[in-house]
BAKEMAR-108202 format. One record per residue (C-alpha): residue in three letters; x negated, z, y negated. Coordinates in nm, 2 decimals. Layout:
N
{atom "ALA"; {X; Z; Y}}
...
***
This chain:
316
{atom "UNK"; {0.01; 0.00; 0.00}}
{atom "UNK"; {-0.14; -0.10; -0.34}}
{atom "UNK"; {-0.15; 0.14; -0.63}}
{atom "UNK"; {0.14; -0.08; -0.79}}
{atom "UNK"; {0.34; -0.02; -0.47}}
{atom "UNK"; {0.27; 0.34; -0.49}}
{atom "UNK"; {0.39; 0.36; -0.84}}
{atom "UNK"; {0.68; 0.17; -0.77}}
{atom "UNK"; {0.77; 0.42; -0.47}}
{atom "UNK"; {0.72; 0.72; -0.70}}
{atom "UNK"; {0.96; 0.59; -0.94}}
{atom "UNK"; {1.21; 0.49; -0.69}}
{atom "UNK"; {1.20; 0.84; -0.55}}
{atom "UNK"; {1.23; 1.00; -0.89}}
{atom "UNK"; {1.55; 0.83; -0.99}}
{atom "UNK"; {1.70; 0.85; -0.66}}
{atom "UNK"; {1.64; 1.22; -0.67}}
{atom "UNK"; {1.80; 1.22; -1.01}}
{atom "UNK"; {2.12; 1.03; -0.87}}
{atom "UNK"; {2.15; 1.28; -0.56}}
{atom "UNK"; {2.14; 1.58; -0.79}}
{atom "UNK"; {2.42; 1.44; -1.02}}
{atom "UNK"; {2.63; 1.36; -0.70}}
{atom "UNK"; {2.58; 1.70; -0.54}}
{atom "UNK"; {2.67; 1.86; -0.86}}
{atom "UNK"; {2.98; 1.65; -0.91}}
{atom "UNK"; {2.85; 1.50; -1.24}}
{atom "UNK"; {2.89; 1.14; -1.10}}
{atom "UNK"; {3.03; 0.99; -0.80}}
{atom "UNK"; {2.89; 0.72; -0.55}}
{atom "UNK"; {2.64; 0.67; -0.26}}
{atom "UNK"; {2.33; 0.88; -0.25}}
{atom "UNK"; {1.98; 0.76; -0.17}}
{atom "UNK"; {2.00; 0.46; -0.38}}
{atom "UNK"; {1.82; 0.31; -0.68}}
{atom "UNK"; {2.07; 0.11; -0.93}}
{atom "UNK"; {1.88; -0.16; -1.13}}
{atom "UNK"; {1.97; -0.07; -1.49}}
{atom "UNK"; {2.03; -0.43; -1.60}}
{atom "UNK"; {2.23; -0.58; -1.32}}
{atom "UNK"; {2.36; -0.27; -1.15}}
{atom "UNK"; {2.26; -0.38; -0.81}}
{atom "UNK"; {2.20; -0.09; -0.54}}
{atom "UNK"; {1.88; -0.07; -0.36}}
{atom "UNK"; {1.80; 0.15; -0.08}}
{atom "UNK"; {1.42; 0.07; -0.09}}
{atom "UNK"; {1.17; -0.11; -0.33}}
{atom "UNK"; {1.13; -0.39; -0.09}}
{atom "UNK"; {1.41; -0.63; -0.01}}
{atom "UNK"; {1.52; -1.01; -0.10}}
{atom "UNK"; {1.53; -0.90; -0.45}}
{atom "UNK"; {1.27; -0.63; -0.48}}
{atom "UNK"; {1.25; -0.36; -0.73}}
{atom "UNK"; {0.96; -0.43; -1.00}}
{atom "UNK"; {0.80; -0.22; -1.26}}
{atom "UNK"; {0.95; -0.27; -1.59}}
{atom "UNK"; {0.75; -0.22; -1.92}}
{atom "UNK"; {0.92; -0.10; -2.21}}
{atom "UNK"; {0.82; -0.18; -2.49}}
{atom "UNK"; {0.66; -0.52; -2.35}}
{atom "UNK"; {0.31; -0.43; -2.20}}
{atom "UNK"; {0.16; -0.68; -2.45}}
{atom "UNK"; {0.31; -0.45; -2.74}}
{atom "UNK"; {0.18; -0.13; -2.60}}
{atom "UNK"; {0.45; -0.04; -2.35}}
{atom "UNK"; {0.42; 0.13; -2.03}}
{atom "UNK"; {0.61; 0.07; -1.67}}
{atom "UNK"; {0.79; 0.39; -1.61}}
{atom "UNK"; {1.11; 0.26; -1.46}}
{atom "UNK"; {1.22; -0.03; -1.21}}
{atom "UNK"; {1.44; -0.34; -1.25}}
{atom "UNK"; {1.49; -0.60; -0.98}}
{atom "UNK"; {1.26; -0.90; -0.98}}
{atom "UNK"; {1.54; -1.13; -1.09}}
{atom "UNK"; {1.62; -0.93; -1.40}}
{atom "UNK"; {1.26; -0.86; -1.48}}
{atom "UNK"; {1.17; -1.24; -1.46}}
{atom "UNK"; {1.48; -1.35; -1.65}}
{atom "UNK"; {1.44; -1.11; -1.94}}
{atom "UNK"; {1.05; -1.15; -1.96}}
{atom "UNK"; {1.07; -1.53; -1.99}}
{atom "UNK"; {1.40; -1.54; -2.20}}
{atom "UNK"; {1.39; -1.24; -2.42}}
{atom "UNK"; {1.06; -1.05; -2.43}}
{atom "UNK"; {0.84; -1.35; -2.51}}
{atom "UNK"; {1.03; -1.38; -2.84}}
{atom "UNK"; {0.96; -1.03; -2.96}}
{atom "UNK"; {0.58; -1.04; -2.86}}
{atom "UNK"; {0.55; -1.39; -3.02}}
{atom "UNK"; {0.71; -1.28; -3.35}}
{atom "UNK"; {0.48; -0.98; -3.37}}
{atom "UNK"; {0.17; -1.19; -3.32}}
{atom "UNK"; {0.29; -1.44; -3.56}}
{atom "UNK"; {0.34; -1.16; -3.83}}
{atom "UNK"; {-0.03; -1.06; -3.77}}
{atom "UNK"; {-0.16; -1.41; -3.79}}
{atom "UNK"; {0.02; -1.51; -4.09}}
{atom "UNK"; {-0.15; -1.20; -4.26}}
{atom "UNK"; {-0.49; -1.27; -4.10}}
{atom "UNK"; {-0.49; -0.92; -3.96}}
{atom "UNK"; {-0.81; -0.83; -3.80}}
{atom "UNK"; {-0.86; -0.89; -3.43}}
{atom "UNK"; {-0.62; -1.19; -3.43}}
{atom "UNK"; {-0.63; -1.54; -3.29}}
{atom "UNK"; {-0.41; -1.82; -3.39}}
{atom "UNK"; {-0.38; -2.18; -3.30}}
{atom "UNK"; {-0.34; -2.43; -3.60}}
{atom "UNK"; {-0.33; -2.77; -3.72}}
{atom "UNK"; {-0.60; -2.86; -3.97}}
{atom "UNK"; {-0.57; -3.19; -4.19}}
{atom "UNK"; {-0.91; -3.30; -4.29}}
{atom "UNK"; {-0.89; -3.61; -4.51}}
{atom "UNK"; {-0.65; -3.84; -4.30}}
{atom "UNK"; {-0.75; -3.67; -3.99}}
{atom "UNK"; {-0.54; -3.39; -3.82}}
{atom "UNK"; {-0.75; -3.16; -3.58}}
{atom "UNK"; {-0.65; -2.87; -3.34}}
{atom "UNK"; {-0.81; -2.56; -3.41}}
{atom "UNK"; {-0.80; -2.19; -3.38}}
{atom "UNK"; {-0.84; -1.93; -3.66}}
{atom "UNK"; {-1.02; -1.62; -3.54}}
{atom "UNK"; {-1.03; -1.30; -3.76}}
{atom "UNK"; {-1.27; -1.04; -3.61}}
{atom "UNK"; {-1.25; -0.66; -3.64}}
{atom "UNK"; {-1.42; -0.66; -3.98}}
{atom "UNK"; {-1.18; -0.94; -4.12}}
{atom "UNK"; {-1.43; -1.24; -4.11}}
{atom "UNK"; {-1.23; -1.55; -4.07}}
{atom "UNK"; {-1.37; -1.83; -3.86}}
{atom "UNK"; {-1.21; -2.15; -3.75}}
{atom "UNK"; {-1.30; -2.30; -3.41}}
{atom "UNK"; {-1.25; -2.66; -3.27}}
{atom "UNK"; {-1.25; -2.75; -2.91}}
{atom "UNK"; {-1.33; -3.10; -2.77}}
{atom "UNK"; {-1.06; -3.02; -2.51}}
{atom "UNK"; {-0.79; -3.02; -2.77}}
{atom "UNK"; {-0.90; -3.30; -2.99}}
{atom "UNK"; {-1.04; -3.66; -2.95}}
{atom "UNK"; {-1.39; -3.59; -2.89}}
{atom "UNK"; {-1.54; -3.87; -3.09}}
{atom "UNK"; {-1.32; -3.82; -3.39}}
{atom "UNK"; {-1.40; -3.46; -3.38}}
{atom "UNK"; {-1.77; -3.53; -3.37}}
{atom "UNK"; {-1.75; -3.75; -3.67}}
{atom "UNK"; {-1.55; -3.49; -3.87}}
{atom "UNK"; {-1.80; -3.23; -3.78}}
{atom "UNK"; {-2.11; -3.43; -3.85}}
{atom "UNK"; {-1.98; -3.52; -4.20}}
{atom "UNK"; {-1.85; -3.18; -4.30}}
{atom "UNK"; {-2.01; -3.01; -4.60}}
{atom "UNK"; {-1.96; -2.71; -4.80}}
{atom "UNK"; {-1.68; -2.71; -5.06}}
{atom "UNK"; {-1.46; -2.95; -4.84}}
{atom "UNK"; {-1.11; -2.89; -4.89}}
{atom "UNK"; {-0.88; -2.87; -4.58}}
{atom "UNK"; {-0.50; -2.81; -4.53}}
{atom "UNK"; {-0.44; -2.52; -4.28}}
{atom "UNK"; {-0.09; -2.52; -4.10}}
{atom "UNK"; {0.03; -2.28; -3.84}}
{atom "UNK"; {0.22; -2.42; -3.55}}
{atom "UNK"; {0.61; -2.43; -3.57}}
{atom "UNK"; {0.75; -2.09; -3.44}}
{atom "UNK"; {0.88; -2.10; -3.09}}
{atom "UNK"; {1.07; -1.77; -3.17}}
{atom "UNK"; {1.45; -1.74; -3.15}}
{atom "UNK"; {1.57; -1.48; -3.39}}
{atom "UNK"; {1.86; -1.38; -3.17}}
{atom "UNK"; {1.66; -1.33; -2.87}}
{atom "UNK"; {1.40; -1.13; -3.06}}
{atom "UNK"; {1.69; -0.90; -3.14}}
{atom "UNK"; {1.78; -0.87; -2.78}}
{atom "UNK"; {1.44; -0.79; -2.67}}
{atom "UNK"; {1.46; -0.49; -2.91}}
{atom "UNK"; {1.79; -0.40; -2.74}}
{atom "UNK"; {1.64; -0.41; -2.41}}
{atom "UNK"; {1.33; -0.20; -2.48}}
{atom "UNK"; {1.57; 0.07; -2.63}}
{atom "UNK"; {1.81; 0.04; -2.31}}
{atom "UNK"; {1.53; 0.08; -2.07}}
{atom "UNK"; {1.37; 0.39; -2.26}}
{atom "UNK"; {1.74; 0.53; -2.27}}
{atom "UNK"; {1.75; 0.50; -1.89}}
{atom "UNK"; {1.39; 0.65; -1.87}}
{atom "UNK"; {1.52; 0.93; -2.05}}
{atom "UNK"; {1.86; 1.00; -1.91}}
{atom "UNK"; {1.85; 0.84; -1.56}}
{atom "UNK"; {2.18; 0.81; -1.39}}
{atom "UNK"; {2.38; 1.07; -1.61}}
{atom "UNK"; {2.53; 0.84; -1.88}}
{atom "UNK"; {2.36; 0.49; -1.87}}
{atom "UNK"; {2.59; 0.35; -1.60}}
{atom "UNK"; {2.89; 0.46; -1.81}}
{atom "UNK"; {3.12; 0.16; -1.91}}
{atom "UNK"; {3.03; 0.19; -2.28}}
{atom "UNK"; {2.68; 0.03; -2.18}}
{atom "UNK"; {2.85; -0.27; -2.01}}
{atom "UNK"; {2.82; -0.46; -2.36}}
{atom "UNK"; {2.44; -0.40; -2.34}}
{atom "UNK"; {2.40; -0.51; -1.99}}
{atom "UNK"; {2.62; -0.83; -2.05}}
{atom "UNK"; {2.41; -0.91; -2.36}}
{atom "UNK"; {2.06; -0.88; -2.16}}
{atom "UNK"; {2.22; -1.10; -1.89}}
{atom "UNK"; {2.36; -1.36; -2.13}}
{atom "UNK"; {2.10; -1.42; -2.40}}
{atom "UNK"; {2.23; -1.76; -2.50}}
{atom "UNK"; {2.55; -1.58; -2.65}}
{atom "UNK"; {2.61; -1.31; -2.91}}
{atom "UNK"; {2.78; -1.03; -2.73}}
{atom "UNK"; {2.64; -0.72; -2.89}}
{atom "UNK"; {2.73; -0.65; -3.24}}
{atom "UNK"; {2.48; -0.76; -3.53}}
{atom "UNK"; {2.27; -0.53; -3.74}}
{atom "UNK"; {2.20; -0.27; -3.47}}
{atom "UNK"; {1.83; -0.25; -3.55}}
{atom "UNK"; {1.60; -0.14; -3.83}}
{atom "UNK"; {1.26; -0.03; -3.92}}
{atom "UNK"; {1.27; 0.33; -4.02}}
{atom "UNK"; {1.03; 0.49; -4.27}}
{atom "UNK"; {0.90; 0.74; -4.02}}
{atom "UNK"; {0.56; 0.84; -3.92}}
{atom "UNK"; {0.43; 0.66; -3.61}}
{atom "UNK"; {0.42; 0.98; -3.41}}
{atom "UNK"; {0.80; 0.99; -3.43}}
{atom "UNK"; {0.92; 0.82; -3.12}}
{atom "UNK"; {1.21; 0.90; -2.88}}
{atom "UNK"; {1.57; 0.89; -2.78}}
{atom "UNK"; {1.80; 1.08; -3.00}}
{atom "UNK"; {2.19; 1.16; -3.03}}
{atom "UNK"; {2.31; 1.09; -3.36}}
{atom "UNK"; {2.55; 1.37; -3.39}}
{atom "UNK"; {2.74; 1.28; -3.73}}
{atom "UNK"; {3.11; 1.28; -3.69}}
{atom "UNK"; {3.25; 0.94; -3.63}}
{atom "UNK"; {2.90; 0.76; -3.58}}
{atom "UNK"; {2.81; 0.96; -3.26}}
{atom "UNK"; {2.56; 0.71; -3.07}}
{atom "UNK"; {2.22; 0.70; -2.92}}
{atom "UNK"; {1.93; 0.63; -3.15}}
{atom "UNK"; {1.60; 0.50; -2.99}}
{atom "UNK"; {1.28; 0.48; -3.20}}
{atom "UNK"; {0.97; 0.32; -3.06}}
{atom "UNK"; {0.66; 0.17; -3.17}}
{atom "UNK"; {0.52; -0.20; -3.11}}
{atom "UNK"; {0.14; -0.20; -3.10}}
{atom "UNK"; {-0.01; -0.55; -3.10}}
{atom "UNK"; {-0.35; -0.42; -3.10}}
{atom "UNK"; {-0.40; -0.51; -3.45}}
{atom "UNK"; {-0.09; -0.35; -3.60}}
{atom "UNK"; {0.18; -0.07; -3.53}}
{atom "UNK"; {0.53; -0.12; -3.64}}
{atom "UNK"; {0.82; 0.11; -3.58}}
{atom "UNK"; {1.19; 0.01; -3.49}}
{atom "UNK"; {1.51; 0.20; -3.43}}
{atom "UNK"; {1.77; 0.07; -3.24}}
{atom "UNK"; {2.14; 0.21; -3.20}}
{atom "UNK"; {2.28; 0.21; -2.86}}
{atom "UNK"; {2.63; 0.32; -2.75}}
{atom "UNK"; {2.71; 0.65; -2.61}}
{atom "UNK"; {3.05; 0.76; -2.43}}
{atom "UNK"; {3.22; 0.88; -2.75}}
{atom "UNK"; {3.29; 0.59; -3.00}}
{atom "UNK"; {3.31; 0.21; -2.98}}
{atom "UNK"; {2.97; 0.08; -3.08}}
{atom "UNK"; {3.11; -0.20; -3.31}}
{atom "UNK"; {3.31; 0.05; -3.51}}
{atom "UNK"; {2.98; 0.28; -3.53}}
{atom "UNK"; {2.76; 0.00; -3.64}}
{atom "UNK"; {3.03; -0.11; -3.91}}
{atom "UNK"; {3.02; 0.24; -4.05}}
{atom "UNK"; {2.66; 0.27; -4.04}}
{atom "UNK"; {2.59; -0.04; -4.21}}
{atom "UNK"; {2.86; 0.05; -4.48}}
{atom "UNK"; {2.67; 0.38; -4.53}}
{atom "UNK"; {2.32; 0.20; -4.55}}
{atom "UNK"; {2.49; -0.03; -4.80}}
{atom "UNK"; {2.62; 0.23; -5.03}}
{atom "UNK"; {2.32; 0.46; -5.00}}
{atom "UNK"; {1.97; 0.43; -5.09}}
{atom "UNK"; {1.88; 0.69; -4.85}}
{atom "UNK"; {2.10; 0.78; -4.55}}
{atom "UNK"; {2.04; 1.13; -4.36}}
{atom "UNK"; {2.15; 1.13; -3.99}}
{atom "UNK"; {2.18; 1.45; -3.79}}
{atom "UNK"; {1.97; 1.37; -3.46}}
{atom "UNK"; {1.90; 1.57; -3.16}}
{atom "UNK"; {1.67; 1.66; -2.99}}
{atom "UNK"; {1.38; 1.68; -3.22}}
{atom "UNK"; {1.16; 1.81; -2.96}}
{atom "UNK"; {1.17; 1.54; -2.72}}
{atom "UNK"; {0.99; 1.70; -2.42}}
{atom "UNK"; {1.21; 2.01; -2.42}}
{atom "UNK"; {1.51; 1.85; -2.27}}
{atom "UNK"; {1.49; 1.76; -1.91}}
{atom "UNK"; {1.78; 1.51; -1.83}}
{atom "UNK"; {1.64; 1.39; -1.50}}
{atom "UNK"; {1.59; 1.73; -1.31}}
{atom "UNK"; {1.73; 2.00; -1.50}}
{atom "UNK"; {2.10; 2.04; -1.42}}
{atom "UNK"; {2.17; 2.30; -1.69}}
{atom "UNK"; {2.04; 2.05; -1.95}}
{atom "UNK"; {2.25; 1.75; -1.79}}
{atom "UNK"; {2.55; 1.98; -1.79}}
{atom "UNK"; {2.52; 2.07; -2.16}}
{atom "UNK"; {2.46; 1.71; -2.27}}
{atom "UNK"; {2.77; 1.61; -2.05}}
{atom "UNK"; {2.99; 1.89; -2.20}}
{atom "UNK"; {2.88; 1.80; -2.57}}
{atom "UNK"; {2.96; 1.44; -2.50}}
{atom "UNK"; {3.31; 1.54; -2.38}}
{atom "UNK"; {3.39; 1.77; -2.67}}
{atom "UNK"; {3.29; 1.50; -2.91}}
{atom "UNK"; {3.54; 1.27; -2.74}}
{atom "UNK"; {3.82; 1.51; -2.80}}
{atom "UNK"; {3.75; 1.54; -3.17}}
{atom "UNK"; {3.63; 1.19; -3.27}}
***
């Protein structure tokens, strides 16, 4: 068994134990000893089958994420190709456009009447260099231009057309937040019907299903990360705050997810109305100490959370 297989097995057993604990204490119903893919909800009794469970990175590994949960191979492959790519690519584009240190970008360079393919490299000290490859250019024409190149030569530099689809970038943010919430809560609330709209969006990235304006860039210090309950009456929801680290820059994002109290469409409508009317918006969030609440293995913490949600349902 490889180290990857061992890690998959540990994660499998961790969330199976969480599910069994919830069933034994009558918090949820269903079959024991299974792991449910959080995206498609397909049950698995082992990590290996026709559609095996695979390590899921949240955020994407290329943006500093770690694999602490599992999704099935089909969901992992589809989301990685159709969703995550757009987020990673956009973060790199932003760095490249600002010539951020430790970045490398493919460009088109116009020199006189000739267009060459090149790469702009910015090193750790911010020094900018342009490289040309014979492989990506006509070797004879490249040689001619390089031989005749002198100091003071004016060239036009054009970045390649973006391949990023804005909506899919947003769905990648949604996916990261949802996977981080599953990592935090396990089986206790993530399989509630209120999250169906999230799962439908992740499985159907060609269509807009989840409401717009569900994410923002909070002005919080980079140390602040986690999964929080928004406790304000009428806008109860889950706020997931995470960093995206390109290796050159770190950017923070906040994403609002549903919770089993309010309709997420109405919550986002109220939140955006508040954001529009107030230059600053204060939200009551819980818990601040992220490591104190054990929602996977501490049954008392789980019961307290479920009790709070039930009470909020009755007053909202």
